[in-house]
C-alpha positions in Angstrom: -4.6 -28.7 -2.8 -6.1 -25.8 -1.4 -4.8 -22.0 -2.0 -6.2 -19.2 0.3 -5.5 -15.9 0.6 -5.1 -13.5 3.2 -4.1 -10.1 3.4 -3.3 -8.2 6.6 -3.2 -4.4 5.7 -1.8 -2.2 8.3 -2.9 1.2 7.5 -0.2 3.9 7.9 2.8 1.5 8.5 6.1 3.0 8.0 8.6 0.6 6.5 11.6 2.3 8.7 9.6 1.1 11.8 9.1 -2.5 10.4 12.6 -2.6 9.8 13.7 -1.9 13.5 11.1 -4.2 14.7 11.8 -7.8 16.3 8.3 -8.6 15.3 9.2 -8.0 12.1 12.1 -9.0 11.9 11.1 -12.7 12.8 8.3 -12.2 9.9 11.0 -11.5 7.5 13.1 -14.4 8.5 10.2 -17.0 7.3 8.5 -14.9 4.4 9.5 -13.3 0.9 10.4 -9.3 1.9 10.3 -7.0 -0.3 12.1 -4.1 0.8 11.6 -1.4 -1.8 8.0 -1.3 -2.2 6.5 1.5 -3.8 2.8 2.7 -3.4 0.6 4.2 -6.5 -0.6 7.0 -3.6 0.1 7.9 0.1 -3.6 7.8 1.0 -5.2 4.5 1.4 -8.1 5.1 -1.1 -6.2 5.3 -4.5 -3.7 3.1 -2.9 -6.4 0.3 -2.1 -7.6 0.8 -5.3 -4.6 0.5 -7.4 -3.5 -3.0 -5.1 -6.8 -4.4 -6.1 -7.1 -3.6 -9.5 -3.2 -3.9 -10.5 -3.4 -0.8 -12.2 -2.8 3.2 -11.1 -5.7 5.1 -10.6 -4.6 7.4 -13.7 -6.0 4.6 -15.8 -8.8 3.1 -13.1 -10.5 6.1 -12.2 -9.6 6.4 -8.7 -6.8 8.9 -8.5 -8.0 10.6 -5.3 -9.6 10.9 -1.7 -12.8 12.0 -4.1 -12.7 9.2 -6.8 -13.8 5.9 -5.1 -17.4 6.2 -7.3 -15.2 6.8 -10.3 -13.5 3.3 -10.6 -14.2 2.0 -13.8 -15.7 -1.6 -12.5 -16.8 -2.5 -16.1 -12.9 -2.1 -17.4 -11.0 -3.0 -14.3 -11.4 -6.7 -13.0 -10.4 -6.6 -9.4 -8.7 -9.4 -7.5 -11.6 -9.9 -5.7 -13.5 -10.5 -8.4 -10.9 -12.8 -10.0 -11.2 -15.1 -6.7 -14.9 -15.2 -6.4 -15.2 -16.2 -10.3 -12.5 -18.8 -9.4 -14.8 -20.3 -6.3 -13.4 -18.5 -3.3 -15.9 -17.4 -0.3 -14.7 -13.5 0.0 -14.8 -11.3 2.9 -13.3 -8.2 3.9 -13.5 -6.0 7.2 -12.4 -2.2 6.9 -13.2 1.1 8.6 -15.2 2.8 5.9 -16.8 1.6 2.6 -14.7 3.7 0.4 -11.5 1.9 1.1 -11.4 -0.9 -1.6 -13.7 -1.9 -4.5 -16.8 -3.7 -3.1 -17.4 -5.8 -6.2 -17.1 -9.4 -5.8 -17.2 -9.8 -1.9 -19.7 -11.9 -0.7 -18.9 -10.4 2.8 -18.2 -6.5 2.9 -18.3 -5.5 6.6 -17.3 -1.8 8.2 -15.9 -1.8 11.7 -16.2 1.2 14.3 -12.6 2.4 14.4 -12.8 4.6 17.8 -14.6 1.5 19.6 -14.1 -1.8 17.9 -11.2 -4.2 19.2 -9.6 -4.9 16.2 -7.8 -8.1 17.3 -10.7 -9.8 19.1 -12.9 -8.8 15.8 -10.6 -10.2 13.1 -9.6 -13.2 15.2 -13.4 -14.1 15.1 -13.6 -13.4 11.7 -11.0 -15.7 11.0 -12.4 -18.7 13.5 -15.8 -18.3 11.4 -14.1 -18.7 8.6 -12.3 -21.9 9.3 -15.1 -23.2 10.7 -17.6 -22.7 8.0 -15.3 -22.8 4.7 -12.8 -25.4 5.4 -14.1 -27.4 2.3 -13.6 -24.3 -0.2 -11.2 -21.5 -0.7 -11.5 -18.3 0.8 -10.1 -14.7 0.5 -10.1 -12.3 3.4 -8.9 -9.0 3.8 -8.4 -7.6 7.7 -7.8 -3.7 7.2 -6.2 -2.5 10.6 -7.0 0.9 11.3 -5.8 1.7 14.6 -2.4 3.7 13.5 -4.7 6.1 11.1 -7.4 6.7 13.8 -4.8 7.4 16.2 -3.1 10.0 13.7 -6.5 11.4 12.7 -7.1 12.1 16.5 -4.3 13.5 17.6 -2.6 15.3 14.5 -5.0 16.1 11.8 -8.0 17.2 14.1 -5.4 19.4 15.6 -2.9 20.5 13.2 -2.8 21.9 9.6 -0.1 21.2 7.3 1.5 24.5 8.0 1.4 24.1 11.8 5.1 25.4 13.2 3.9 23.7 16.6 3.6 19.9 14.9 7.3 20.7 12.7 8.5 21.9 15.8 7.7 18.7 18.1 9.4 15.8 16.1 10.5 14.2 19.0 6.9 14.2 20.3 5.7 13.1 16.8 8.0 10.2 17.1 6.9 9.2 20.3 3.4 9.2 19.6 3.7 7.3 15.8 6.2 4.5 18.0 3.4 3.7 20.3 0.6 3.6 17.7 3.1 1.2 15.3 3.7 -0.7 18.9 0.2 -1.5 19.1 -0.1 -2.4 15.6 2.6 -4.8 16.2 0.6 -6.4 19.4 -2.4 -6.8 16.7 -0.3 -8.6 13.9 1.1 -10.9 16.4 -1.9 -12.2 17.6 -3.6 -12.7 14.1 -0.6 -14.2 12.7 -0.9 -16.6 15.9 -4.6 -17.2 15.5 -3.8 -18.0 11.6 -1.2 -20.8 12.7 -3.7 -21.8 15.9 -6.1 -22.8 12.9 -3.4 -23.9 10.6 -4.7 -21.8 8.1 -1.1 -20.9 7.2 -1.0 -24.6 5.9 -2.8 -24.0 2.8 -2.9 -20.2 2.4 -1.2 -17.5 0.9 -0.8 -14.6 3.4 0.0 -11.3 2.5 1.6 -8.6 5.4 1.3 -5.0 3.6 0.9 -1.3 4.5 -0.5 1.3 2.1 1.5 4.1 2.8 3.6 5.9 5.7 2.8 8.7 7.8 4.8 11.6 8.3 6.4 12.5 11.8 7.5 15.8 10.3 10.2 15.5 8.4 8.9 18.0 5.5 7.1 21.3 6.5 3.7 21.1 4.6 2.9 17.4 5.6 2.0 16.6 9.1 0.6 13.3 8.0 0.3 12.1 4.4 -1.4 12.8 0.9 0.4 16.0 0.3 3.8 14.7 -1.0 5.4 12.1 -2.9 8.5 11.5 -0.5 9.6 8.1 0.4 8.6 8.4 4.5 5.0 8.0 2.8 5.3 6.2 -0.7 7.7 3.5 0.6 5.7 0.6 2.1 6.6 -2.6 3.9 5.4 -6.0 1.8 5.8 -9.6 3.3 4.5 -12.8 1.5 4.3 -16.0 3.5 3.2 -19.5 2.2 4.6 -23.0 2.5 6.1 -22.8 -0.8 7.6 -19.6 -1.3 11.3 -19.2 -0.9 12.6 -17.2 2.4 14.2 -14.0 1.0 14.3 -10.6 0.7 14.1 -8.8 -2.7 15.9 -5.4 -2.7 15.0 -4.5 -6.1 12.1 -2.0 -6.5 8.8 -3.3 -6.7 5.5 -1.6 -7.0 2.2 -2.5 -5.2 0.3 -2.7 -8.0 2.2 -5.9 -8.7 0.5 -7.9 -6.0 -2.4 -8.6 -7.8 -0.6 -10.1 -10.8 1.8 -11.8 -8.5 -1.0 -13.4 -6.2 -3.0 -14.7 -9.1 0.0 -16.1 -10.6 1.1 -17.8 -7.3 -2.7 -19.4 -7.0 -2.8 -20.1 -11.1 -5.7 -17.8 -11.8 -5.3 -16.5 -15.5 -5.9 -13.1 -16.6 -9.2 -12.3 -18.1 -8.4 -10.4 -21.3 -11.8 -9.1 -21.6 -10.7 -6.5 -19.3 -8.2 -3.7 -19.3 -4.5 -4.5 -19.1 -2.8 -4.4 -15.8 0.3 -1.5 -15.2 1.3 -4.2 -12.7 3.8 -7.4 -13.4 3.9 -10.6 -11.6 6.7 -10.7 -9.0 7.0 -14.7 -9.0 9.8 -14.8 -11.4 11.7 -12.6 -9.4 10.8 -14.4 -6.3 11.9 -17.5 -8.3 15.3 -15.9 -8.6 15.3 -14.9 -12.4 17.1 -11.7 -13.4 13.8 -8.8 -14.6 14.4 -5.5 -15.3 13.4 -3.1 -12.8 9.9 -1.3 -13.0 9.6 2.4 -12.8 7.4 3.5 -9.7 4.8 6.0 -10.6 2.9 7.6 -7.3 0.3 10.7 -7.3 -1.2 12.6 -4.7 -3.8 15.5 -4.2 -1.8 18.3 -2.3 -4.3 20.6 -0.6 -2.0 23.6 0.1 -3.7 26.2 1.9 -7.2 24.6 1.5 -8.9 22.3 4.0 -9.4 19.8 1.7 -7.2 18.0 -0.9 -8.4 19.0 -4.8 -10.4 16.2 -6.7 -7.4 15.7 -9.0 -3.4 15.2 -8.3 -1.4 18.0 -8.3 1.9 16.4 -7.3 3.5 13.5 -9.0 6.5 11.4 -9.0 8.4 8.6 -11.0 11.0 6.5 -8.8 14.0 3.8 -9.6 16.1 2.4 -7.0 18.2 5.3 -7.2 16.7 8.2 -8.7 13.4 10.3 -8.0 11.8 13.1 -10.2 9.1 14.7 -8.3 6.5 17.3 -10.2 4.6 19.7 -8.5 1.8 20.4 -10.8 0.5 23.1 -8.7 3.2 25.7 -9.0 4.9 24.2 -12.3 8.3 23.1 -10.2 10.1 19.8 -10.6 12.6 18.3 -7.9 15.1 15.4 -8.7 16.9 13.3 -5.9 19.8 10.9 -5.5 18.4 8.5 -3.6 21.3 6.7 -3.1 23.4 9.4 -1.8 20.4 11.3 -0.2 17.8 9.0 0.9 16.0 11.8 3.0 15.9 13.8 -0.2 17.2 16.9 1.1 19.4 18.1 -2.2 17.4 19.0 -5.1 19.1 18.3 -7.9 16.8 19.6 -10.7 18.6 21.5 -13.4 22.1 20.2 -13.4 22.0 19.0 -16.4 22.0 15.3 -15.6 20.8 12.8 -18.1 18.6 11.0 -15.8 16.2 14.2 -15.9 15.2 14.2 -18.9 14.9 10.5 -19.1 12.2 10.4 -16.0 10.7 13.5 -17.2 9.8 11.4 -20.6 8.4 8.5 -18.4 6.1 10.9 -16.0 4.8 12.6 -19.3 4.1 9.3 -20.7 2.2 8.0 -17.5 0.6 11.0 -16.8 -0.9 11.3 -20.4 -1.6 7.7 -20.6 -6.2 7.3 -20.0 -7.9 4.3 -20.7 
């Protein structure tokens, strides 16, 4: 039986907007929905290298905006390489060449984020694959960049992380983002309809995901993403669709580094033990209803602070469970601890109150920070 893979990545898609969307509610009703999925990095480059390698950037080498070429390709086999080695035709369409590891792709195209109509462009890619590769397996990665582009044009180019005008205009920020998200919904609906019209959903695993969220002014010091590790940017949305997958919501915490081993498990492609071990774990047992221990989620980013460009190494790091989060601001040696069940907006810092969880999470964070390959 053919098992193709289609990844539709909505760059900058916020989970809360998906939860209030009728389109995403419809998608949820026929998919396996991960409602507490945590990204490795609240910016695209490190986030997607972690997805494609199943490993944190602290190990795979791509831990910042500047580290694409530091990816340890001889140690970490990518999802694309696994599929290519298994006989899949592999193709990607992205906004630039730095987003995901290039190795393993038969066709690696870059779209013009300012000019190209991504709906028509990506429909045409699917049509061509259907026509030319109907007899073999394929993997296609479609990157929807228009939320990112709108934020870059209207926010990143006009404000910095300390522009009071931006943070005092919360309503305008919300309206700006909501307009961009509605456009993303229109795109996604068209692409999913095209997949159905081409009858690709009959023999494909479809992953609809976001890489990170985007601020609308929640915390002073971050006008978009990549400065902090708060939930509005590190929580993502994830929907797995396939004919033989159950329809359910997985509420326990998962990580985007779990996607690669999950996909390989679903496609029955074994891990290559000639390469470094993964940080992610397959979610297939969870999807099948087995009880498994929740995994700690590690996130890190490079806060630019007063600089116009972020540093080359992460300086803000966090570990998270479904209930608790510890943030370490390495740049000023401060910590933050939040009870996410009681304080989901992360407003009350509980650090230094003698809570046992503080030491537990700090020990785990220290271990993750010092683990290298």
